[in-house]
C-alpha positions in Angstrom: -8.4 279.1 74.2 -10.6 277.2 71.8 -12.1 279.0 68.8 -15.9 279.4 68.6 -17.9 277.6 66.0 -18.3 280.9 64.2 -14.5 281.5 64.2 -13.8 278.0 63.0 -16.2 278.3 60.1 -15.5 281.8 59.1 -11.7 282.2 59.8 -10.3 278.7 59.4 -12.3 276.5 57.0 -15.9 276.3 55.8 -18.0 273.9 57.9 -15.1 273.0 60.3 -17.3 273.3 63.4 -19.4 270.4 62.1 -16.4 268.1 61.8 -16.9 265.8 64.8 -15.8 262.3 63.8 -13.2 260.3 61.9 -14.9 258.0 59.4 -11.7 257.2 57.5 -10.7 253.5 58.1 -7.3 252.1 57.7 -6.0 250.3 54.6 -2.2 249.8 55.3 -2.9 246.6 57.3 -4.1 244.9 54.1 -0.7 245.6 52.5 1.8 244.7 55.2 4.7 244.8 52.8 3.8 248.0 50.9 6.9 249.8 52.1 9.0 247.1 50.3 7.2 247.0 47.0 10.0 248.9 45.2 12.7 246.6 46.6 10.6 243.6 45.7 10.2 244.9 42.1 14.0 245.5 41.8 14.9 242.0 43.1 12.2 240.3 41.0 13.4 242.2 37.9 17.0 241.2 38.5 16.3 237.5 39.4 12.8 236.4 38.3 11.4 238.1 35.2 12.4 240.2 32.3 11.1 243.7 32.1 11.8 246.2 29.3 13.1 249.5 30.7 10.0 251.5 29.7 7.8 249.0 31.5 10.1 249.2 34.5 9.8 253.0 34.5 6.1 252.7 34.4 6.0 250.1 37.2 8.2 252.4 39.3 5.9 255.3 38.7 2.8 253.4 39.7 4.4 251.7 42.7 5.9 254.9 44.1 2.6 256.7 43.9 0.6 253.8 45.3 3.0 253.6 48.3 2.7 257.4 48.7 -1.1 257.1 48.6 -1.2 254.6 51.4 1.3 256.5 53.5 -0.4 259.8 53.0 -3.9 258.4 53.6 -2.8 256.7 56.8 -1.2 259.8 58.1 -4.2 261.9 57.2 -6.5 259.4 59.0 -4.4 259.5 62.2 -4.4 263.3 62.1 -8.1 263.4 61.6 -8.7 261.2 64.6 -6.5 263.5 66.7 -8.3 266.6 65.3 -11.8 265.5 66.1 -10.8 264.4 69.6 -9.1 267.7 70.3 -10.0 271.4 70.3 -9.8 271.6 66.5 -6.2 272.9 66.3 -5.8 275.1 63.2 -2.4 273.6 62.3 -3.6 270.1 62.8 -6.6 270.6 60.5 -4.3 271.9 57.7 -1.7 269.1 58.2 -4.6 266.7 57.9 -6.0 268.4 54.8 -2.6 268.5 53.2 -2.1 264.7 53.7 -5.6 263.9 52.3 -4.9 266.2 49.3 -1.6 264.4 48.8 -3.3 261.0 49.0 -5.8 262.1 46.3 -3.0 263.3 44.1 -1.0 260.1 44.5 -4.1 257.9 43.7 -4.9 260.0 40.6 -1.4 259.8 39.3 -1.1 256.1 39.9 -4.5 255.6 38.1 -3.4 257.8 35.2 -0.3 255.8 34.7 -2.3 252.5 35.0 -4.9 253.7 32.5 -2.2 254.6 30.1 -0.4 251.3 30.5 -3.6 249.3 30.2 -5.1 251.5 27.5 -8.4 251.9 29.4 -10.7 254.6 30.6 -12.0 254.5 34.1 -15.0 256.7 33.8 -17.1 258.7 31.4 -17.5 262.5 32.0 -20.7 263.1 33.9 -21.1 259.5 35.2 -20.7 260.6 38.9 -18.5 257.6 39.7 -16.0 257.7 42.5 -13.3 257.9 39.8 -14.8 261.0 38.3 -15.3 262.7 41.7 -11.7 261.8 42.7 -10.3 263.5 39.6 -12.6 266.5 40.2 -11.2 266.9 43.6 -7.6 266.5 42.3 -8.2 269.0 39.5 -10.0 271.6 41.7 -7.2 271.3 44.2 -4.5 271.8 41.6 -6.2 274.5 39.5 -8.3 276.5 41.8 -7.7 280.3 42.1 -8.0 281.2 45.8 -9.4 284.6 44.8 -12.1 283.0 42.7 -13.6 280.6 45.2 -17.4 280.5 45.7 -18.9 282.8 48.3 -18.2 281.6 51.8 -15.4 279.3 50.9 -11.8 279.7 52.2 -10.4 276.6 50.5 -11.0 274.6 47.3 -11.0 271.3 49.3 -12.3 270.9 52.8 -13.0 268.0 55.2 -16.4 267.0 56.6 -17.5 263.9 58.6 -18.4 262.2 55.3 -15.2 262.8 53.4 -13.5 265.3 51.2 -15.5 268.1 49.5 -15.0 270.6 46.7 -17.6 272.9 45.1 -19.9 270.6 43.2 -18.5 267.2 44.3 -17.4 265.1 47.2 -15.7 261.7 47.9 -16.6 259.8 51.0 -13.8 258.4 53.1 -15.0 254.9 52.3 -14.7 255.6 48.5 -11.3 257.2 49.0 -10.2 254.1 51.0 -11.3 251.8 48.2 -9.4 253.8 45.6 -6.3 253.7 47.7 -6.8 250.0 48.1 -7.2 249.6 44.3 -3.9 251.3 43.5 -2.3 249.3 46.3 -3.5 246.1 44.7 -2.1 247.1 41.4 1.3 248.0 42.9 1.4 244.8 44.9 0.9 242.8 41.7 3.4 244.9 39.7 6.1 244.4 42.4 5.6 240.6 42.1 5.6 240.6 38.3 1.9 239.5 38.2 1.1 242.2 35.8 3.2 242.5 32.6 
């Protein structure tokens, strides 16, 4: 028996009854070899270019997280498509949310390593950029206290048609896709030795 809108919103996740479409679009097709980035890095390191061990360790960290971001994002997108075309299965919603949360974490970690390696800053606090909002979602997900959530909230992060939401910020699916694509591009270049 399907749950009522009231039950979905009050006993599963805030605003779940309004989740009616999947606006997340795929990114994996743009990186057909993403699952072999690590192997490509190893082979290139052995045969084509010299890489100090600390740089290799950094490349592994970025590539692993970028590959994870693509995998998690694609799985989340598929789960979301199933969720909105079904009767809003409780377990399906939480599997989808977990995959999106994992994709956010993987993107953030890849960007943190890349920022450190390139000695750059992606955003200024308060600039409202997709980078800042991505990190806000990541940090609220990691550091939220379930007993201290705002009134009416059951979860620190939730899904709406537009994207991922936390109290005070949101990231559209288009923005998340672009960020996944960005770390994918970095990982692709690293695996080929195009970034030193």
